[in-house]
C-alpha positions as CSV (number, residue, x, y, z in Angstrom):
1,M,-0.1,0.1,0.0
2,K,0.9,3.5,-0.2
3,Q,2.0,5.8,2.5
4,I,3.3,9.4,3.0
5,F,6.3,10.2,5.0
6,E,8.7,13.1,5.6
7,N,12.4,12.5,5.5
8,L,13.4,14.3,8.6
9,K,17.0,14.9,7.3
10,T,16.0,16.7,4.0
11,G,12.3,17.7,4.7
12,E,11.5,16.1,1.7
13,I,8.0,14.3,1.2
14,E,8.1,10.8,0.0
15,L,5.4,8.6,-0.9
16,L,6.4,5.0,-0.4
17,D,5.1,1.3,-0.8
18,V,4.8,-0.5,2.6
19,P,3.2,-3.7,3.8
20,M,-0.3,-3.9,5.0
21,P,-0.3,-3.2,8.7
22,N,-1.8,-6.2,11.0
23,V,-5.1,-5.5,12.7
24,G,-3.5,-6.2,16.3
25,K,-5.2,-6.7,19.6
26,G,-7.6,-4.0,20.2
27,K,-7.5,-2.5,16.9
28,V,-9.5,-1.7,13.9
29,L,-8.2,-1.9,10.2
30,V,-9.8,0.6,8.0
31,K,-9.7,1.3,4.2
32,N,-9.2,5.0,4.1
33,H,-11.5,7.3,2.0
34,F,-10.0,10.5,3.0
35,S,-7.4,11.9,5.3
36,L,-6.9,15.6,6.5
37,I,-3.7,17.5,6.5
38,S,-3.6,19.3,9.5
39,S,-1.8,22.6,8.1
40,G,-0.7,24.0,11.3
41,T,1.0,20.8,12.9
42,E,2.1,19.5,9.4
43,R,3.7,22.9,8.6
44,T,5.5,22.9,11.5
45,I,7.0,19.5,10.9
46,L,8.0,20.5,7.5
47,E,9.5,23.4,8.5
48,F,11.8,21.8,11.1
49,G,12.9,19.1,8.3
50,N,13.9,21.7,6.0
51,K,16.3,23.7,8.3
52,G,19.8,23.0,8.5
53,L,21.4,21.1,11.3
54,L,22.2,24.4,13.1
55,A,18.7,25.8,12.4
56,K,17.2,22.6,13.9
57,A,19.3,22.7,16.8
58,K,18.2,26.4,17.6
59,S,14.5,25.7,17.1
60,R,14.8,22.7,19.7
61,P,16.8,23.8,22.6
62,D,15.5,21.0,24.8
63,L,17.0,18.6,22.4
64,V,20.3,20.4,22.4
65,K,20.2,20.1,26.2
66,Q,19.7,16.3,26.2
67,V,22.6,16.0,23.7
68,L,25.0,18.0,25.8
69,E,24.3,15.7,28.5
70,K,24.9,13.0,26.3
71,V,28.4,14.3,25.3
72,K,29.3,14.4,29.1
73,S,28.4,10.7,29.5
74,E,29.2,9.0,26.5
75,G,31.5,11.3,24.5
76,L,31.4,13.6,21.4
77,L,31.7,11.0,18.7
78,T,29.2,8.7,20.1
79,T,26.5,11.4,20.8
80,Y,27.3,12.7,17.2
81,K,26.7,9.3,15.7
82,K,23.4,8.8,17.6
83,A,22.1,12.5,16.9
84,M,22.5,11.7,13.0
85,Q,20.9,8.5,13.1
86,K,17.8,10.1,14.8
87,L,17.9,12.7,12.0
88,E,17.8,10.1,9.1
89,D,14.5,8.8,10.2
90,F,11.1,9.0,8.2
91,L,8.2,10.3,9.9
92,P,4.7,9.2,9.1
93,L,2.4,12.3,8.4
94,G,-1.4,12.3,9.4
95,Y,-3.5,11.9,12.2
96,S,-7.3,12.5,11.0
97,S,-8.7,10.0,8.6
98,A,-12.2,8.1,7.6
99,G,-13.2,5.2,5.8
100,E,-14.5,1.7,5.6
101,V,-13.7,-0.8,8.1
102,V,-12.1,-4.0,6.5
103,S,-11.0,-6.2,9.5
104,V,-11.5,-6.0,13.4
105,S,-9.6,-7.7,16.1
106,N,-11.3,-10.2,18.2
107,D,-11.7,-8.4,21.2
108,V,-13.4,-5.3,19.5
109,N,-17.1,-5.7,19.9
110,D,-18.8,-2.4,19.0
111,I,-17.0,-1.9,15.5
112,H,-17.9,-4.3,12.5
113,I,-16.4,-5.0,9.0
114,G,-18.5,-2.6,6.5
115,D,-18.8,0.3,9.3
116,L,-17.8,3.6,8.2
117,V,-15.6,5.1,10.9
118,A,-13.6,8.2,11.4
119,C,-10.1,7.7,13.1
120,A,-7.5,10.0,14.9
121,G,-4.1,9.6,16.4
122,G,-0.5,10.4,15.2
123,G,1.1,7.2,13.9
124,Y,-2.3,5.6,13.4
125,A,-4.8,7.6,11.3
126,T,-2.1,8.4,8.9
127,H,-2.0,9.5,5.2
128,S,-1.9,5.9,4.0
129,E,-4.1,3.5,2.0
130,Y,-4.8,1.2,5.1
131,V,-4.6,2.2,8.5
132,A,-4.7,0.0,11.8
133,V,-6.2,1.9,14.8
134,P,-6.9,1.4,18.4
135,K,-10.5,1.2,19.3
136,N,-10.6,4.2,21.3
137,L,-9.6,6.4,18.6
138,V,-12.1,5.2,16.2
139,V,-15.6,6.3,16.3
140,K,-18.7,5.2,13.9
141,I,-19.8,7.8,11.5
142,P,-23.6,8.6,12.1
143,E,-26.1,8.7,9.1
144,G,-26.0,11.8,7.2
145,V,-22.7,12.3,7.4
146,G,-20.0,11.4,4.7
147,T,-16.6,10.3,5.0
148,K,-15.3,13.2,3.6
149,D,-16.4,15.6,6.4
150,A,-15.7,12.8,9.2
151,S,-12.0,13.0,7.9
152,F,-12.2,16.2,10.2
153,V,-12.5,14.4,13.3
154,A,-9.2,15.0,15.1
155,L,-9.2,18.4,14.4
156,G,-12.8,18.7,15.5
157,G,-12.0,16.8,18.6
158,I,-9.3,19.4,19.5
159,A,-11.9,22.3,18.8
160,M,-14.3,20.6,20.9
161,Q,-12.1,20.1,24.3
162,G,-10.9,23.6,24.0
163,V,-14.8,24.8,24.2
164,R,-15.2,22.5,27.0
165,Q,-12.1,23.8,28.8
166,S,-13.7,27.5,28.4
167,E,-17.0,26.2,30.0
168,A,-18.6,28.4,27.9
169,S,-22.6,28.5,28.1
170,V,-25.5,30.0,26.4
171,G,-25.3,33.8,25.9
172,D,-21.5,34.0,26.8
173,V,-19.2,36.1,24.6
174,V,-16.1,34.1,23.4
175,A,-13.3,35.6,21.6
176,V,-11.3,33.1,19.3
177,I,-7.6,34.2,18.6
178,G,-6.3,32.6,15.3
179,L,-8.6,31.4,12.3
180,G,-7.0,28.3,11.2
181,L,-8.8,25.2,10.7
182,V,-9.2,24.5,14.6
183,G,-10.3,28.3,15.2
184,L,-13.1,28.1,12.4
185,L,-14.1,24.8,13.6
186,T,-14.4,26.3,17.3
187,I,-16.4,29.1,16.3
188,Q,-19.1,26.7,14.9
189,I,-19.0,24.7,18.1
190,L,-19.4,27.8,20.2
191,K,-22.3,29.0,18.0
192,S,-24.1,25.7,18.4
193,A,-23.9,26.1,22.1
194,G,-25.7,29.3,21.9
195,C,-22.6,31.7,22.4
196,R,-21.9,35.0,20.8
197,V,-18.5,34.7,19.0
198,I,-15.6,37.0,18.0
199,G,-13.1,35.9,15.4
200,L,-9.5,37.6,15.5
201,D,-6.8,37.1,13.1
202,L,-3.9,38.9,11.1
203,D,-5.5,37.4,7.8
204,S,-8.2,39.5,6.7
205,S,-9.4,37.0,4.1
206,K,-10.4,34.8,7.1
207,G,-13.0,37.3,8.2
208,K,-15.1,36.3,5.3
209,I,-15.4,32.5,6.1
210,A,-15.8,33.3,10.1
211,K,-18.7,35.4,9.0
212,L,-20.2,32.8,7.0
213,L,-19.9,30.3,9.6
214,G,-21.4,32.0,12.2
215,A,-19.1,34.8,13.6
216,D,-21.2,37.7,15.1
217,L,-17.8,39.9,14.5
218,F,-14.7,39.6,12.8
219,I,-11.6,41.8,13.7
220,D,-8.6,42.2,11.8
221,L,-5.6,42.0,14.1
222,K,-3.5,44.3,11.5
223,N,-5.5,47.1,11.8
224,G,-4.5,47.9,15.4
225,E,-5.7,47.7,18.7
226,P,-9.0,45.5,18.9
227,T,-10.0,46.5,22.6
228,N,-12.3,49.3,21.7
229,E,-14.2,47.5,19.4
230,I,-14.6,44.5,21.7
231,M,-15.6,46.5,24.7
232,E,-18.2,48.2,22.5
233,F,-19.5,44.9,21.4
234,T,-19.7,43.8,25.0
235,K,-21.1,46.7,26.6
236,G,-18.0,47.4,28.2
237,Y,-17.9,44.1,30.0
238,G,-15.1,42.2,27.9
239,V,-15.7,38.6,26.6
240,D,-16.4,35.8,29.2
241,A,-13.6,33.7,27.4
242,V,-10.7,33.7,25.0
243,L,-9.7,30.6,23.1
244,M,-6.2,31.0,21.7
245,T,-6.1,28.7,18.7
246,A,-3.6,30.4,16.8
247,S,0.2,28.9,16.1
248,T,2.5,31.7,16.3
249,K,6.0,32.5,17.9
250,S,4.5,35.6,19.4
251,N,3.5,36.5,22.9
252,G,0.6,38.9,21.3
253,P,-2.4,36.7,22.0
254,V,-1.3,36.4,25.8
255,E,-0.8,40.2,26.0
256,L,-4.0,40.8,24.3
257,T,-6.2,38.5,26.5
258,P,-6.5,40.6,29.7
259,K,-7.2,43.9,27.8
260,I,-10.3,42.2,26.2
261,I,-11.5,39.7,28.7
262,R,-14.1,40.3,31.7
263,D,-12.9,40.2,35.3
264,R,-12.6,36.4,36.2
265,G,-12.9,35.3,32.7
266,T,-11.0,32.0,31.3
267,F,-8.3,32.0,29.0
268,V,-7.8,28.6,27.1
269,I,-4.7,27.7,25.1
270,V,-5.4,25.6,22.4
271,G,-2.9,26.3,19.7
272,V,1.2,26.9,20.2
273,S,2.8,30.3,21.1
274,K,4.9,32.0,23.2
275,I,3.5,32.0,26.6
276,D,5.2,34.8,28.8
277,I,2.1,35.6,31.2
278,P,2.6,39.1,32.6
279,R,1.6,38.9,36.1
280,A,-0.2,42.1,36.9
281,P,-2.9,42.3,34.3
282,Y,-3.9,38.6,35.0
283,Y,-3.6,39.0,38.7
284,K,-5.8,42.0,38.7
285,K,-8.6,40.4,36.6
286,E,-7.8,37.2,38.3
287,I,-7.9,35.3,34.9
288,T,-8.0,31.6,35.0
289,V,-5.4,29.9,32.4
290,R,-6.0,26.7,31.1
291,F,-4.3,24.5,28.7
292,S,-6.3,22.2,26.4
293,R,-5.0,18.7,26.0
294,S,-5.4,17.8,22.4
295,Y,-8.7,16.0,22.0
296,G,-9.5,15.7,25.6
297,P,-9.0,13.0,28.5
298,G,-7.2,9.9,27.7
299,R,-4.9,11.6,25.3
300,Y,-1.3,10.6,25.9
301,D,-2.7,7.9,28.2
302,P,-1.4,4.4,26.8
303,L,-3.8,2.6,28.9
304,Y,-6.7,4.4,27.1
305,E,-5.2,4.9,23.6
306,E,-3.3,1.7,23.0
307,K,-4.9,-0.7,25.5
308,G,-8.3,0.5,24.9
309,I,-9.2,0.9,28.7
310,D,-12.1,3.6,28.8
311,Y,-12.9,5.9,31.7
312,P,-16.0,5.5,33.3
313,I,-18.5,8.2,31.9
314,G,-19.7,8.9,35.7
315,Y,-16.1,10.4,36.4
316,I,-15.1,11.5,33.1
317,R,-18.0,12.7,30.8
318,W,-15.9,13.8,27.8
319,T,-13.1,11.7,26.8
320,E,-11.4,12.2,23.6
321,K,-13.6,9.4,22.0
322,R,-16.7,10.9,23.2
323,N,-15.4,14.4,22.1
324,M,-15.0,12.7,18.5
325,E,-18.4,11.4,18.6
326,S,-19.7,14.7,19.9
327,F,-18.2,16.5,16.9
328,L,-19.7,14.0,14.3
329,S,-23.1,14.3,15.9
330,L,-23.0,18.1,15.2
331,L,-22.0,17.4,11.7
332,A,-25.0,15.1,11.4
333,D,-27.3,17.9,12.9
334,K,-25.9,20.3,10.3
335,K,-24.6,22.6,13.2
336,I,-20.8,22.4,11.8
337,N,-20.4,22.8,8.1
338,V,-16.8,21.9,6.9
339,K,-17.1,22.4,3.1
340,P,-16.5,26.0,3.0
341,L,-13.0,25.0,5.0
342,I,-12.0,22.4,2.1
343,S,-9.5,24.3,-0.2
344,Y,-8.0,21.6,-2.1
345,E,-8.4,17.8,-2.5
346,F,-5.4,15.8,-4.1
347,P,-5.0,11.9,-4.6
348,L,-1.9,10.8,-3.0
349,E,0.2,10.7,-6.1
350,K,0.3,14.5,-5.8
351,S,1.0,14.6,-2.3
352,G,4.3,16.6,-3.1
353,E,2.0,19.2,-4.7
354,A,-0.1,19.3,-1.6
355,Y,2.8,20.0,0.9
356,K,4.2,22.7,-1.3
357,I,1.0,24.6,-0.8
358,I,1.2,23.8,2.8
359,S,4.8,24.9,3.1
360,G,4.2,28.1,1.0
361,K,6.4,27.2,-1.7
362,K,3.5,27.2,-4.1
363,K,1.5,30.3,-4.1
364,T,-2.5,29.9,-4.5
365,D,-5.2,32.0,-5.3
366,K,-7.3,31.5,-2.2
367,P,-6.9,31.1,1.5
368,V,-5.7,27.6,2.4
369,I,-7.5,26.1,5.5
370,A,-7.8,22.3,4.7
371,I,-6.3,20.0,2.3
372,L,-7.8,16.5,1.9
373,F,-6.2,13.4,0.3
374,K,-9.0,11.3,-1.5
375,Y,-8.4,8.0,-1.9
376,E,-10.2,7.3,-4.9
377,G,-10.6,4.3,-7.3
378,G,-9.3,1.5,-4.8
379,N,-5.5,0.9,-4.0
380,K,-2.7,2.3,-5.8
381,G,-0.1,0.2,-4.3
382,S,0.2,-3.4,-3.2
383,T,-2.2,-4.5,-0.6
384,S,0.4,-7.7,0.4
385,N,1.8,-8.1,3.6
386,V,5.1,-8.7,1.8
387,I,6.8,-6.4,-0.6
388,Y,10.3,-7.6,-2.4
389,F,12.8,-5.2,-3.6
390,K,14.6,-8.0,-5.6
391,Q,12.8,-10.8,-7.4
392,N,14.2,-14.2,-7.8
393,Y,17.0,-13.6,-5.7
394,R,19.5,-16.2,-4.3
395,K,22.3,-15.4,-1.8
396,R,25.7,-16.4,-2.2
397,N,26.8,-19.6,-0.5
398,D,29.3,-17.7,1.4
399,K,27.2,-15.2,2.7
400,I,25.0,-15.6,6.1
401,G,21.5,-14.9,5.5
402,V,20.2,-12.5,8.2
403,S,16.6,-11.3,8.8
404,V,15.2,-9.2,11.4
405,I,11.9,-9.4,13.5
406,G,11.3,-5.8,15.1
407,A,12.1,-2.4,13.8
408,G,12.0,-0.3,17.1
409,N,14.3,1.8,18.7
410,F,17.0,-0.7,19.5
411,T,17.0,-2.1,15.6
412,K,17.3,1.6,14.4
413,A,19.9,3.1,16.7
414,T,22.0,-0.1,17.6
415,L,21.5,-3.2,15.6
416,M,21.5,-2.1,12.1
417,P,24.0,0.6,12.2
418,N,26.4,-2.3,13.7
419,L,25.4,-4.7,11.7
420,V,25.6,-3.2,8.3
421,K,29.4,-2.8,9.0
422,L,29.6,-6.4,8.4
423,K,27.8,-6.6,5.1
424,G,30.5,-8.0,3.4
425,E,29.9,-11.3,5.5
426,I,26.2,-11.3,5.5
427,S,23.1,-11.0,3.2
428,L,20.3,-8.9,4.6
429,E,17.1,-11.0,3.7
430,G,13.8,-9.7,5.3
431,I,13.0,-7.5,8.0
432,S,9.5,-7.4,9.6
433,S,7.4,-5.2,12.0
434,Y,3.9,-5.6,13.1
435,G,2.7,-2.3,11.4
436,G,5.1,-2.6,8.4
437,N,6.0,1.0,8.0
438,S,8.9,1.4,10.3
439,A,10.3,-2.0,8.9
440,A,9.9,-0.5,5.2
441,I,12.0,2.4,6.1
442,L,14.8,0.2,7.3
443,A,14.4,-2.3,4.4
444,R,15.3,0.6,2.1
445,K,17.9,2.3,4.0
446,Y,19.9,-1.2,4.5
447,N,19.0,-2.7,1.3
448,F,16.9,-5.8,2.5
449,I,15.7,-8.1,-0.2
450,Y,11.9,-7.8,1.1
451,V,10.0,-6.3,4.1
452,T,6.8,-8.0,5.8
453,S,4.4,-7.3,8.3
454,D,4.1,-11.0,9.0
455,Y,7.1,-12.3,10.7
456,K,6.0,-15.9,9.7
457,K,7.3,-15.2,6.1
458,I,10.8,-14.9,7.5
459,A,10.3,-18.6,9.1
460,E,9.5,-19.7,5.6
461,D,12.6,-18.3,4.0
462,E,15.1,-20.5,2.9
463,N,17.5,-18.0,2.5
464,T,17.6,-17.0,6.3
465,D,20.2,-18.7,8.4
466,L,19.9,-16.3,11.5
467,V,17.0,-14.4,12.7
468,F,17.4,-11.3,15.2
469,I,14.5,-10.7,17.4
470,T,13.8,-7.4,18.8
471,V,10.2,-7.4,19.4
472,P,8.7,-6.4,22.9
473,H,9.7,-8.8,25.5
474,N,7.0,-11.0,26.2
475,L,7.1,-12.1,22.5
476,H,10.9,-12.9,22.8
477,V,10.0,-16.6,23.6
478,P,7.0,-17.3,21.1
479,V,8.8,-15.7,18.1
480,A,12.0,-17.3,19.0
481,K,10.3,-20.8,19.4
482,E,8.7,-20.5,15.7
483,M,12.0,-19.6,14.4
484,L,13.8,-22.3,15.8
485,E,11.3,-24.9,14.8
486,S,11.5,-23.8,11.2
487,G,15.3,-24.6,11.4
488,K,16.9,-21.0,12.1
489,D,19.5,-20.1,14.6
490,V,18.1,-17.1,16.7
491,F,19.6,-14.1,18.3
492,V,17.3,-12.6,21.0
493,E,17.8,-9.1,22.1
494,K,17.7,-9.4,26.1
495,P,16.0,-10.6,27.9
496,L,15.6,-14.1,26.8
497,A,12.2,-14.6,28.8
498,I,10.2,-12.6,31.3
499,N,8.8,-15.7,33.5
500,I,9.9,-19.0,34.4
501,D,7.2,-20.7,32.5
502,Q,9.0,-19.1,29.2
503,L,12.4,-19.9,30.4
504,K,11.3,-23.8,30.5
505,E,9.6,-23.7,27.2
506,I,12.6,-22.2,25.2
507,I,15.0,-24.5,27.1
508,K,12.7,-27.3,25.6
509,V,12.5,-25.9,22.2
510,S,16.4,-25.7,22.1
511,Q,16.7,-29.1,23.0
512,S,14.3,-30.5,20.8
513,T,15.4,-28.6,17.6
514,G,19.1,-28.6,18.3
515,K,19.3,-25.1,16.9
516,R,21.4,-22.3,18.5
517,I,20.2,-19.4,20.7
518,M,22.3,-16.1,21.3
519,V,21.0,-13.3,23.6
520,G,22.3,-10.0,23.1
521,F,24.5,-9.8,26.3
522,N,27.1,-7.3,24.4
523,R,28.8,-5.9,27.5
524,R,31.2,-9.1,27.8
525,F,32.2,-8.2,24.2
526,S,33.2,-4.6,25.1
527,P,37.0,-3.6,24.3
528,L,37.3,-2.4,27.8
529,T,36.0,-5.6,29.2
530,Q,38.7,-7.7,27.2
531,W,41.4,-5.4,28.2
532,I,40.8,-5.2,31.9
533,K,40.3,-9.2,32.0
534,R,43.6,-9.5,30.6
535,Y,45.2,-8.2,33.8
536,F,43.1,-10.3,36.0
537,G,44.8,-13.5,36.4
538,S,43.2,-16.6,37.8
539,Q,43.0,-15.7,41.5
540,T,39.7,-16.0,43.3
541,P,37.5,-14.8,45.0
542,R,36.5,-11.5,43.2
543,I,34.4,-8.6,44.1
544,I,32.8,-6.6,41.5
545,T,30.3,-3.6,42.1
546,Y,28.1,-2.6,39.1
547,R,26.5,0.8,39.5
548,V,23.9,1.7,37.0
549,N,22.5,5.1,37.0
550,A,19.6,4.2,34.7
551,G,17.5,7.3,34.9
552,P,13.6,7.2,35.1
553,V,11.2,5.6,32.5
554,P,7.6,6.8,32.6
555,T,5.6,4.4,34.9
556,H,3.2,3.8,32.0
557,H,6.0,2.7,29.7
558,W,5.5,-0.7,28.2
559,I,8.6,-2.1,29.7
560,N,7.0,-1.6,33.1
561,D,3.9,-3.7,32.0
562,P,4.5,-7.2,33.9
563,N,2.7,-8.8,31.1
564,V,4.8,-7.0,28.4
565,G,7.9,-5.9,29.5
566,G,8.3,-7.7,32.7
567,G,10.0,-4.6,34.4
568,R,13.2,-3.0,34.0
569,I,15.1,-5.7,36.3
570,I,14.1,-8.4,34.1
571,G,14.6,-6.2,31.0
572,E,17.9,-4.6,31.8
573,V,19.5,-6.0,34.9
574,C,20.1,-9.4,33.2
575,H,23.0,-7.6,31.2
576,F,24.8,-6.9,34.6
577,V,24.2,-10.5,35.7
578,D,25.5,-12.0,32.5
579,Y,28.7,-9.6,33.3
580,L,29.2,-11.1,36.6
581,I,29.0,-14.6,35.4
582,Y,31.6,-13.8,32.5
583,M,34.1,-11.9,34.7
584,F,34.0,-14.4,37.7
585,N,33.7,-17.4,35.3
586,S,31.5,-19.0,37.8
587,Y,27.6,-19.4,38.3
588,P,25.4,-17.5,41.0
589,K,24.8,-19.6,44.0
590,E,22.2,-17.3,45.9
591,V,20.8,-13.9,45.4
592,Y,19.5,-11.1,47.5
593,G,18.0,-8.0,46.9
594,K,16.2,-4.9,48.4
595,H,14.4,-2.0,47.1
596,T,13.9,1.7,48.4
597,I,10.5,2.7,49.5
598,I,9.8,5.9,47.4
599,D,6.8,8.2,48.0
600,N,7.0,9.6,44.3
601,K,4.6,8.5,41.7
602,D,7.2,9.2,39.3
603,F,9.6,6.6,40.3
604,L,8.7,2.9,40.7
605,N,10.6,1.2,43.9
606,A,11.7,-1.8,42.2
607,D,14.0,0.3,39.8
608,N,15.9,1.5,42.9
609,S,17.3,-1.7,43.9
610,V,20.5,-3.3,45.5
611,F,21.4,-6.8,44.7
612,T,24.2,-9.0,46.2
613,L,24.9,-12.3,44.3
614,Q,27.1,-15.0,45.8
615,F,28.8,-17.3,43.4
616,E,29.8,-21.0,43.6
617,N,33.5,-19.8,43.6
618,G,33.1,-17.6,46.6
619,S,33.1,-14.3,44.5
620,I,30.5,-11.7,45.3
621,G,29.0,-9.4,43.0
622,N,27.0,-6.1,43.9
623,I,24.4,-4.6,41.4
624,I,23.2,-1.2,42.3
625,Y,20.5,-0.2,40.2
626,E,18.7,3.2,40.4
627,S,16.7,5.5,38.5
628,I,16.7,8.4,41.0
629,G,20.4,9.9,40.5
630,D,21.0,13.1,38.4
631,K,21.3,12.2,34.8
632,A,24.5,14.2,34.5
633,L,26.3,11.2,36.3
634,P,27.4,8.7,33.3
635,K,25.1,5.6,33.5
636,E,27.4,2.8,34.3
637,R,30.4,2.1,36.6
638,I,32.2,-1.2,37.2
639,E,34.7,-1.7,40.2
640,I,36.5,-5.0,40.0
641,Y,38.6,-6.0,42.9
642,A,41.1,-9.2,43.4
643,N,44.1,-10.3,44.7
644,N,46.7,-7.3,44.6
645,F,44.3,-6.1,41.6
646,A,41.5,-3.2,41.1
647,G,40.0,-2.2,38.0
648,V,37.5,0.4,36.9
649,I,35.3,0.8,33.8
650,D,33.7,4.1,33.3
651,N,30.3,3.9,31.0
652,F,32.5,1.7,28.5
653,I,34.7,4.8,27.1
654,R,37.5,4.5,29.7
655,G,39.1,2.2,32.1
656,E,41.8,2.0,34.8
657,V,43.6,-0.9,36.3
658,Y,46.0,-1.0,39.3
659,K,48.1,-3.9,39.8
660,N,51.3,-4.5,41.5
661,G,51.9,-0.9,42.5
662,K,51.2,0.3,38.8
663,T,48.6,2.0,37.2
664,Y,47.4,1.5,33.4
665,R,44.9,3.6,31.7
666,K,42.9,3.1,28.3
667,K,40.5,5.6,26.9
668,L,38.5,5.0,23.6
669,L,37.3,7.5,21.2
670,L,33.7,6.4,21.1
671,Q,31.8,4.5,23.8
672,D,31.7,0.8,22.9
673,K,29.5,-1.8,24.6
674,G,30.8,-4.6,22.3
675,F,28.0,-4.7,19.9
676,I,30.1,-4.9,16.9
677,N,32.3,-7.6,18.3
678,E,29.5,-9.4,19.8
679,Y,27.9,-9.6,16.1
680,K,31.4,-10.6,14.7
681,E,31.7,-13.6,17.0
682,V,28.1,-14.7,16.1
683,L,28.8,-14.8,12.6
684,K,32.1,-16.4,13.1
685,S,30.2,-19.4,15.0
686,L,27.8,-19.5,11.9
687,K,30.6,-19.9,9.5
688,E,32.6,-22.4,11.6
689,G,29.8,-24.2,12.6
690,T,30.5,-23.9,16.3
691,E,28.5,-23.1,19.2
692,F,27.6,-19.5,19.9
693,P,30.0,-17.3,21.9
694,I,27.8,-17.1,24.9
695,P,27.3,-20.7,26.1
696,F,23.4,-21.5,26.6
697,K,24.2,-22.6,30.0
698,D,25.2,-19.2,31.0
699,I,22.2,-17.6,29.2
700,V,20.1,-20.1,31.3
701,Y,21.8,-19.2,34.5
702,T,21.5,-15.2,33.8
703,T,17.8,-15.5,32.9
704,L,16.8,-17.6,35.8
705,T,19.0,-15.3,38.3
706,T,17.4,-12.2,37.2
707,L,13.8,-13.8,37.6
708,L,15.0,-14.6,41.2
709,M,16.2,-11.1,42.0
710,V,12.4,-9.8,41.4
711,E,11.2,-12.8,43.6
712,S,13.9,-11.6,46.4
713,I,12.9,-8.1,46.5
714,K,9.2,-9.2,46.5
715,S,9.9,-11.7,49.5
716,G,12.6,-10.1,51.3
717,N,14.7,-13.4,51.4
718,V,17.6,-14.9,50.0
719,V,16.9,-17.2,47.1
720,E,18.9,-20.3,46.4
721,V,19.5,-20.5,42.4
722,K,20.0,-24.2,42.2
723,K,16.8,-25.1,43.9
724,Y,14.9,-23.4,40.9
725,L,17.3,-24.6,38.4
726,Q,16.5,-28.3,39.1
727,R,12.5,-27.3,38.4
728,I,13.2,-25.9,34.9
729,L,15.8,-28.4,33.4
């Protein structure tokens, strides 16, 4: 199918073929009839993409600050490479569309195949022939409303929430500053609520449209101070509320509001502007200032938007979905008319022309308010879930066929940039992602043979020898199982499993298939790890303290979902357990852990834990994993002690060894956590037909020990590893 993207590096608009998305749990698959360009939002995205590197930095000082913090902890070159990788990404455009339902997940009961629906949400209701959208971002279109009008639903939801935040009621006088698409929809919603409305804009051509749509008064802000005119209109009281729907870098709307609003009026910020509130005029009138959160309650809440968990209507009357439904009801009742707002309609093939108009590169003879993409005459691109870039391809016998399942951040930022350095040894076969589009971008960038949204295609591919699996943690075992049973060797990005049952299952599959399993415990392959280990000698016991300043992750992040990510201990601390096993050359005997008690909803107690691991050879490992430390402190520090020996690794960029009264130091130009060496060793094993570089027994011990660390902090007891090992083998 066809989908529109922006190349963030160049700012160019590209229409690409991507695989059909999967419906997915809690989702609805929709064949788009129309999608709406949000001129304000998408113009801002285009402007950012078209800027040079320095201009991009100036426009996002918040990101520059993050980069500078990264430089301190990871070094300049490492940070630069990561920043450049992010800028080379492609962004799917669009977040408001309407069409016909063609497939529905089994857990969606109120929407059926054949229904006409309106869809919203960035990354979901995109400019593409088909969209897979979570059920709380999909609403049925009522009788009498066409899909063209319904495609305004996301912008209508934004306008609806702004009006609700104003608490405007019958007879109120409301000023709307900024008469773009959201502003003109806002005027009509306010009129349907019995309000008198004043529209204000710098563009005089918007006045005629505003009056046509019901505005009682239009004021051209270019013609000077509007205060007198508004005071005359309101009999000297001022307006009851001001809704700022403009997109501007000026502080003008904020400074104008106290001049035109009544005492104790409400100022609602819907659009984007400079917000420098002058205290005195706002204080004297006791003005209420409110922000309007996009479509309404539920926005930015993954439990609501992604998992489909609704808010009870008795507690939250107007969620984002109910706002969208309310907007469509006003369309059905003819209280809102979007036809005068439609400036142009284009097929997807002319997307470049549409965005030239949006960006101002192409002049027009009329005001540009709304531009629609019309999906006319069926599908232009393939509706297959697999797209081949090379036909009748056979890999060379001396190459290792590599496929990838998962196209998220790890694949983009770490796996592919390192794996491509070994392109002389491998043939990149297939890459898969559930939605299809993220994998399609990487497939083109790295010249894969094909891209698919159905990972089972990779299991059927006779050219694939090794499969990298980077999907969410709960899927590692199910996907790895299918690949192993199809005769592939697998490389699973950590963790291997998120519970005991999964670990037992993958051990059984490994034994029955005889295929190899590798887990991405890369730190043992770091050049600094290898350097410092050469100084060790064979003396035991040893002590290692591994401190991790992990930083916070939002509590609603998928990794903290026990059924998806398993939590950060299982998801990340497994790295450090493997490191101890490797450096001690021994297996954990028992583990004990405690976590902090934090009265702060932004932090999880378990993410701030200290673990002590006793090993069979008498060595002791301490892992301090915390998310509360200052982010200026580099993430990882390892201290190693043995007989007449001490060593330190700081964030895998510098190391020190103290031995026999002498000091040795090593510093890298780039942070190197061992990824490239790890991949080299795996490929070497495949070529030579030997076992993978990390023994499977190490992987099992690491996974089991990490699971038992969670058990220890829950129970508060020391846990013996071998007792559990006997249960799973």
